C-alpha positions in Angstrom: -26.3 -7.8 17.7 -26.8 -4.4 16.0 -23.6 -3.1 17.6 -21.6 -5.6 15.5 -23.2 -4.7 12.2 -20.3 -2.3 11.5 -17.9 -5.2 11.7 -19.7 -7.5 9.3 -16.8 -7.6 6.7 -14.3 -8.4 9.4 -16.5 -11.0 11.0 -17.1 -12.5 7.5 -13.4 -12.7 6.7 -12.6 -14.1 10.1 -15.2 -16.8 9.7 -14.0 -17.8 6.3 -10.4 -17.7 7.6 -11.2 -20.3 10.3 -13.0 -22.5 7.7 -10.1 -22.2 5.3 -7.7 -23.0 8.2 -9.3 -26.4 8.7 -10.0 -27.0 5.0 -6.4 -26.5 4.2 -5.3 -29.0 6.8 -7.2 -31.7 4.9 -6.7 -30.5 1.3 -3.3 -29.0 0.4 -4.0 -28.5 -3.2 -2.4 -25.3 -4.5 -4.9 -24.5 -7.2 -7.9 -25.3 -5.0 -6.5 -23.3 -2.1 -5.8 -20.3 -4.3 -9.3 -20.4 -5.8 -10.8 -20.7 -2.3 -9.0 -17.6 -1.0 -10.1 -15.6 -4.1 -13.7 -16.7 -3.4 -13.3 -15.7 0.2 -12.1 -12.3 -0.8 -14.9 -11.7 -3.2 -17.6 -12.8 -0.7 -16.1 -10.5 1.9 -16.1 -7.6 -0.6 -19.8 -8.1 -1.1 -20.5 -7.3 2.5 -18.4 -4.1 2.6 -21.0 -1.4 1.9 -23.9 -3.1 3.6 -23.6 -1.4 7.0 -22.1 1.7 8.5 -21.7 2.7 12.1 -19.6 2.2 15.2 -18.7 -0.7 17.5 -17.0 -1.1 20.9 -17.9 2.4 22.1 -16.5 4.1 19.1 -13.2 2.3 18.9 -14.2 0.8 15.6 -15.9 2.7 12.8 -17.3 1.7 9.4 -17.5 4.7 7.1 -17.0 5.5 3.4 -13.3 6.2 4.0 -12.6 2.8 5.7 -14.9 0.8 3.5 -13.3 2.1 0.3 -9.8 1.3 1.5 -11.0 -2.2 2.6 -12.0 -2.7 -1.0 -8.3 -1.9 -1.9 -7.1 -4.5 0.5 -9.4 -7.2 -0.8 -8.4 -6.4 -4.4 -4.8 -6.6 -3.3 -5.4 -10.0 -1.7 -7.3 -11.3 -4.8 -4.7 -10.3 -7.3 -1.7 -11.3 -5.1 -3.1 -14.8 -4.7 -3.9 -14.9 -8.4 -0.4 -14.1 -9.5 1.0 -16.6 -6.9 -0.8 -19.6 -8.3 2.1 -20.6 -10.6 4.9 -18.8 -8.9 7.8 -21.2 -8.4 9.5 -19.5 -5.5 6.5 -20.3 -3.3 6.6 -24.1 -3.0 3.4 -26.1 -3.3 3.7 -27.5 0.2 3.9 -24.0 1.6 1.2 -22.3 -0.4 -1.5 -23.0 2.2 0.5 -21.3 5.0 1.4 -18.5 2.6 -2.2 -17.8 1.7 -3.2 -18.0 5.4 -0.8 -15.2 6.2 -2.0 -13.1 3.4 -5.6 -13.4 4.6 -4.6 -12.6 8.2 -2.6 -9.6 7.1 -5.5 -8.3 5.0 -7.8 -8.7 8.1 -5.3 -6.6 10.1 -5.3 -3.9 7.4 -9.1 -3.7 7.5 -8.9 -3.3 11.3 -6.3 -0.5 11.0 -8.4 1.7 8.8 -11.4 1.3 11.0 -9.6 2.0 14.3 -10.4 5.2 16.1 -8.3 4.4 19.2 -4.6 4.1 19.6 -4.7 0.7 21.4 -6.6 -1.3 18.8 -4.7 0.6 16.1 -1.4 -0.7 17.6 -2.6 -4.2 17.9 -3.8 -4.3 14.3 -0.6 -2.8 13.0 1.4 -5.4 14.9 -0.8 -8.3 13.5 -0.2 -7.0 10.0 3.5 -6.6 10.6 4.1 -10.1 12.0 2.4 -11.6 8.9 4.6 -9.4 6.6 7.8 -10.4 8.4 7.0 -14.1 7.7 5.9 -13.5 4.2 9.1 -11.6 3.3 11.1 -14.7 4.2 9.0 -17.2 2.3 11.8 -17.9 -0.1 12.9 -20.5 2.3 16.2 -21.4 0.6 16.9 -17.9 -0.7 19.4 -16.1 1.5 18.3 -12.7 0.1 14.7 -13.5 1.2 15.9 -14.6 4.7 17.9 -11.4 5.0 15.0 -9.3 3.9 12.8 -10.9 6.5 15.3 -10.5 9.3 16.0 -6.8 8.4 12.3 -6.0 8.3 11.7 -7.8 11.6 14.5 -6.0 13.5 13.8 -2.6 12.2 10.0 -3.1 12.5 10.5 -4.0 16.2 12.1 -0.7 16.8 9.2 1.1 15.1 6.7 -0.9 17.3 8.6 0.2 20.4 8.5 3.8 19.3 4.8 3.5 18.5 4.1 2.1 22.0 6.2 4.9 23.5 4.0 7.5 21.7 0.8 5.8 22.9 2.0 5.8 26.5 2.9 9.5 26.2 -0.5 10.3 24.9 -2.3 8.4 27.6 -0.2 10.2 30.2 -1.1 13.5 28.7 -4.8 13.0 27.9 -5.9 10.1 30.1 -7.4 8.4 27.0 -6.3 6.8 23.7 -9.6 7.5 21.9 -9.2 9.9 18.9 -12.4 11.8 19.8 -11.4 12.2 23.4 -7.9 13.4 22.5 -9.5 15.9 20.0 -11.9 17.3 22.7 -9.1 17.7 25.2 -6.7 19.4 22.7 -9.4 21.9 21.7 -9.6 23.1 25.3 -5.8 23.1 25.9 -4.0 26.4 25.3 -0.5 25.3 26.2 1.3 22.7 24.0 4.3 21.2 25.8 7.3 19.3 24.6 5.6 16.1 25.7 2.8 16.7 23.1 5.4 17.0 20.4 7.3 13.9 21.5 4.1 11.8 21.6 3.0 13.0 18.2 6.4 12.6 16.6 6.7 9.0 18.0 3.4 7.9 16.6 3.8 9.6 13.3 7.4 8.1 13.0 6.2 4.6 13.6 3.3 4.8 11.1 5.6 6.5 8.6 8.0 3.5 8.9 5.1 1.1 8.1 4.3 3.3 5.0 8.0 3.4 4.0 8.1 7.2 4.2 11.5 9.0 4.4 13.6 9.2 6.5 12.2 5.8 7.8 12.4 4.1 4.4 15.8 2.4 4.6 14.3 -1.1 5.0 12.1 -0.8 1.9 14.5 -1.4 -1.1 16.3 -4.3 0.5 13.0 -6.0 1.6 11.3 -5.4 -1.7 14.2 -6.8 -3.6 14.8 -9.8 -1.3 11.2 -10.9 -0.8 9.5 -13.2 -3.3 8.1 -10.9 -6.1 4.4 -11.8 -5.3 5.0 -10.8 -1.6 6.6 -7.6 -2.8 3.6 -6.8 -4.9 1.3 -7.5 -1.9 3.4 -5.4 0.4 3.7 -2.5 -2.0 -0.1 -1.8 -1.9 -2.0 -2.9 1.1 0.3 -2.2 4.1 1.2 1.2 2.6 -2.4 2.2 2.1 -3.3 1.0 5.7 -0.4 3.0 7.3 -1.1 6.2 5.3 -4.9 5.9 6.1 -4.0 5.5 9.8 -1.9 8.7 9.7 -4.7 10.5 7.9 -7.4 9.4 10.3 -5.2 10.1 13.4 -4.4 13.7 12.2 -7.9 14.5 10.9 -9.8 13.1 13.9 -7.4 13.6 16.8 -5.0 16.4 16.1 -6.7 18.6 13.6 -7.4 21.4 16.1 -3.6 21.8 16.8 -1.8 22.0 13.4 1.4 23.2 15.1 1.7 19.6 16.4 1.7 17.8 13.0 2.0 20.4 10.2 5.8 20.6 10.2 6.5 16.9 10.7 4.1 15.9 7.9 5.4 18.6 5.6 9.0 17.5 6.2 8.2 13.8 5.8 6.2 14.5 2.6 9.0 16.6 1.1 11.8 14.1 2.0 9.8 11.1 0.8 9.1 12.7 -2.6 12.7 13.9 -3.0 14.6 10.7 -1.8 12.2 8.3 -3.5 12.5 9.9 -6.9 16.2 10.8 -6.8 17.4 7.4 -5.6 15.2 5.7 -8.2 17.1 7.4 -11.0 20.1 5.1 -10.8 18.4 1.8 -10.2 18.9 -1.1 -12.7 16.9 -3.7 -10.7 13.2 -3.2 -11.4 12.1 -4.3 -7.9 14.4 -1.8 -6.3 13.3 0.8 -8.7 9.6 0.2 -7.9 10.6 0.2 -4.2 11.9 3.7 -4.5 9.0 4.6 -6.7 6.7 3.3 -3.9 8.5 5.6 -1.5 7.9 8.6 -3.8 4.2 7.7 -4.1 3.9 7.6 -0.3 5.2 11.2 -0.4 2.5 12.3 -2.9 -0.2 10.7 -0.7 1.3 12.5 2.3 0.2 15.7 0.5 -3.4 14.6 0.9 -2.8 14.0 4.6 -1.2 17.4 4.8 -4.4 19.0 3.5 -6.2 17.9 6.6 -9.5 18.2 4.9 -12.3 15.9 3.6 -11.1 16.6 0.1 -7.7 15.4 1.1 -9.0 12.2 2.6 -11.1 11.5 -0.6 -8.0 12.1 -2.8 -6.0 9.7 -0.6 -8.6 7.0 -1.2 -8.7 7.6 -5.0 -4.9 7.6 -5.1 -4.6 4.2 -3.3 -7.3 2.6 -5.5 -5.5 3.6 -8.7 -2.1 2.9 -7.2 -3.2 -0.7 -6.4 -4.0 -1.4 -10.0 -1.0 0.2 -11.6 1.5 -1.3 -9.1 0.1 -4.8 -9.1 0.0 -4.7 -12.9 3.7 -3.6 -13.0 4.7 -6.5 -10.7 2.7 -8.9 -12.7 4.7 -8.0 -15.8 7.9 -8.5 -13.8 6.6 -12.0 -13.0 5.6 -12.7 -16.6 9.0 -11.7 -18.0 11.7 -14.4 -17.3 14.3 -11.5 -17.1 11.8 -9.1 -15.5 13.9 -8.1 -12.5 16.7 -6.6 -14.7 16.1 -3.5 -16.7 18.0 -5.0 -19.6 15.3 -7.7 -19.7 12.9 -5.3 -21.2 15.1 -4.6 -24.3 12.9 -5.1 -27.4 10.0 -6.5 -25.4 7.5 -5.0 -27.8 8.9 -7.1 -30.6 8.6 -10.2 -28.5 5.3 -9.7 -26.7 3.5 -6.5 -27.8 0.5 -6.9 -25.6 2.6 -7.2 -22.4 4.7 -4.3 -23.5 1.7 -2.1 -24.2 0.2 -3.0 -20.7 3.6 -2.2 -19.1 3.5 1.2 -21.0 0.1 1.9 -19.4 1.4 1.1 -15.9 4.6 3.2 -16.4 2.7 6.2 -17.8 0.2 6.0 -15.0 2.9 5.8 -12.3 4.5 8.8 -13.9 1.2 10.7 -13.9 0.9 11.0 -17.7 -2.7 11.5 -19.1 -5.0 9.9 -20.0 -4.2 7.2 -17.3 -5.5 6.9 -13.8 -2.3 8.0 -12.2 -2.6 11.5 -13.7 -6.1 12.0 -12.1 -4.9 10.6 -8.8 -1.9 13.0 -8.7 -4.0 15.9 -9.8 -6.5 15.4 -7.0 -3.7 15.1 -4.4 -2.0 18.3 -5.5 -5.3 20.1 -5.8 -6.2 19.2 -2.2 -2.8 20.4 -0.9 -3.1 23.7 -2.8 -6.6 24.3 -1.6 -5.4 23.9 1.9 -2.8 26.6 1.4 0.3 24.4 0.9 1.2 25.7 -2.6 5.0 25.6 -2.2 5.2 21.9 -1.2 2.6 21.0 -3.9 4.9 22.7 -6.5 7.8 20.6 -5.2 5.6 17.5 -5.6 4.8 18.4 -9.2 8.5 19.0 -10.0 9.5 15.6 -8.4 6.7 13.9 -10.4 8.1 15.4 -13.6 11.5 14.0 -12.5 10.1 10.6 -12.0 9.1 10.4 -15.7 12.8 9.7 -16.5 13.0 6.3 -14.8 9.6 5.2 -15.9 10.1 6.3 -19.5 13.5 4.6 -19.4 11.7 1.3 -19.2 9.3 2.3 -22.0 12.2 3.3 -24.2 13.9 -0.1 -23.7 10.7 -1.9 -24.6 9.9 0.0 -27.7 13.1 1.6 -29.0 15.8 -1.0 -28.3 16.5 -3.5 -31.0 15.3 -7.1 -30.4 18.8 -8.4 -30.9 19.8 -6.9 -27.5 17.1 -8.7 -25.6 18.6 -11.3 -23.2 15.7 -13.8 -23.5 13.8 -15.4 -26.4 10.1 -15.1 -26.9 8.2 -16.3 -23.8 4.7 -17.4 -23.1 2.7 -15.7 -20.3 0.7 -18.0 -17.9 -3.0 -17.4 -18.1 -3.3 -16.2 -14.5 -0.7 -13.5 -15.1 -2.2 -12.5 -18.4 -5.6 -12.1 -16.8 -4.2 -9.9 -14.0 -2.1 -7.8 -16.4 -5.1 -7.1 -18.8 -7.5 -6.4 -15.9 -5.2 -3.9 -14.3 -4.3 -2.2 -17.5 -8.1 -1.9 -18.3 -8.8 -0.3 -14.9 -5.9 2.1 -15.1 -7.2 3.3 -18.4 -10.8 3.4 -17.2 -10.0 5.5 -14.1 -8.1 7.9 -16.3 -10.9 8.4 -18.8 -13.9 8.1 -16.3 -12.6 9.0 -12.8 -16.2 9.6 -11.7 -16.5 5.8 -11.8 -14.7 5.4 -8.5 -16.6 8.2 -6.8 -19.9 6.7 -8.0 -18.9 3.5 -6.2 
């Protein structure tokens, strides 16, 4: 039994998933089902840091890196379900299936960050992707949602094929798909062939697609805009963190001895992602599309942590994704709370109508822009620091410049909330449902806390 201790959180979540599967067949009560999923998430989180170790001959590992990211996924699940409780686009009769897919997708993300072998990594990525394809189309009668699901599915299928091609190439080269085995063989190989580059590029391309990194990002804005807003919030955090963590672990544990294989591709992807994400976000008037391009840009910043190829880089990746979870989920919660939240004009004079929500949105926008004293500033500082310490000064400078550029579109929203007259607002005063108010206030509190006391996360 001891060999399964490392998998206690996954076993716990699977057990509760099965129980919830049967419970939901008997009781399709939206509020009860939502509360049940939140309790499942909390109970699973309590088991996270109980055990560390390996399972299945080293294919699966539970370490600080994976456990911290699993906490991000469970936070993502908890808040995503909480903001979905009163969301009208998800019909009552479909909420049970909706929540089942979210749990299953979260389980897949947990398996992704613990995988140290390409085969289980591929299977976990595909399980996550299949759930997300269905979730993106959960606006059953919404043609934009259906289109988003179809686009994501078709393009995702190509990415899966490329991923499998890369795995086959690596197995042909090394006779193993285990990260440690690949690393040991690479250390003793002097000659790097075109097949090494092809396999590496195929795997990195497929995982970059899942993280919405440029130039594999084209699906992201359309899917984010078309999917139900609660699904967009869920997709913007967990899957991105899982894919970026998989890239980081693959490079750090399998390819680290041969930087010529991954240094140029990762540098190019990071630079393109930061550039395209920020530049294309400048002209967006739909907030969901704006946050989609913003999400692309943030993937670029996290790629700098991967580029560092060091323990400090991996630590800064974890910190960044924890903070990013709170600020992004908070921003999407404000979109849900505001009846005109998807249009940038819907924020005109918001401070005059609902000052608390406007102040919380200010926290999220400032944090996403990397303005102190919010958590986003510390997260970006640590990422840039890790890249500079690893000798990548030039690309870190570009990252800082693009981060400064991003302030324009974030502060544009702040300007409309605080400096545009109330008469130009398209909606009257509105009430905020209690579930959204709770999520918004909690996320704003954590964003401020991580900015003022960043050691809080590292102490965890």
